[in-house]
C-alpha angles and dihedrals in degrees: 000000000000116000114241115211119237117254125201131194093193117123137117093105096322110135116223111215116193121186135187110202142169113211089215094051117109093204090055088052093053089046093052092043092055103037112019095092092051091047092047091051091051090050094046092050093052096246097111143023121220124214118182125195111196112204138166119233100136104067089118089060095061111068099258099307102109089230096159092054092044096054090046085056091052089052090054092046092055095044090051101048106020108019095165088065097049098101088046090054093046092049091052093052095049092047089053101035110151120230120270110256092041123098089252123221125336119234090255090053092049091051090051092051087053091053090051089056089052100263108132108159130133091212092058093045092050088049089054099049092041092045086222094178098048090112091051092045092053092047099046092045092050091048093045097049092047097048106106093210089062100049115108104250091211099053098025090228137086117259138166136285097039109171134180131189115200089338094309117120122234111226095224093235109061123076107287097210090052089049090049093051093045095045095046093041093230140099117270138180118304110282117271123213115282113249117220112249113233100192 
């Protein structure tokens, strides 16, 4: 069906962080390894909200397994059935991200990763093996990559991670915590090293 944009009533000095990520993306893994803790601290303190859009743009990089689409389906399964566990699942998939050029993880391996992240739910497991959200993944990916406002103005294409803070786009090269502080007009955790984007 039609995609409905997320609305938010937050304000009054609360930063709104919006991220478009592909769990099969090495640059996203680097971003998360560097900045996830700082972002989580801001969210838990009430100084920011975090909105994550899982998409699939890297199927061609994983030896015919559609690994990118399948991981986006896993993300949707967890978000739909156990949303409180979403970040735990995302962290597990980035920490265990297979190398590009390989087939990626099997369904059984992905379910095992979820169990390691504390997600032991037959509904989620069935959602993974049936790829219940495959249609949604295809639709949201198509809409995301074709939305002009999400295209990187430097490259002219969409890439991941794409991150906004209060509707201001991060340039994928400067220190994100510094950008977050400047964009939101507030102090934030000390800047972490800036990862080198790979795509």
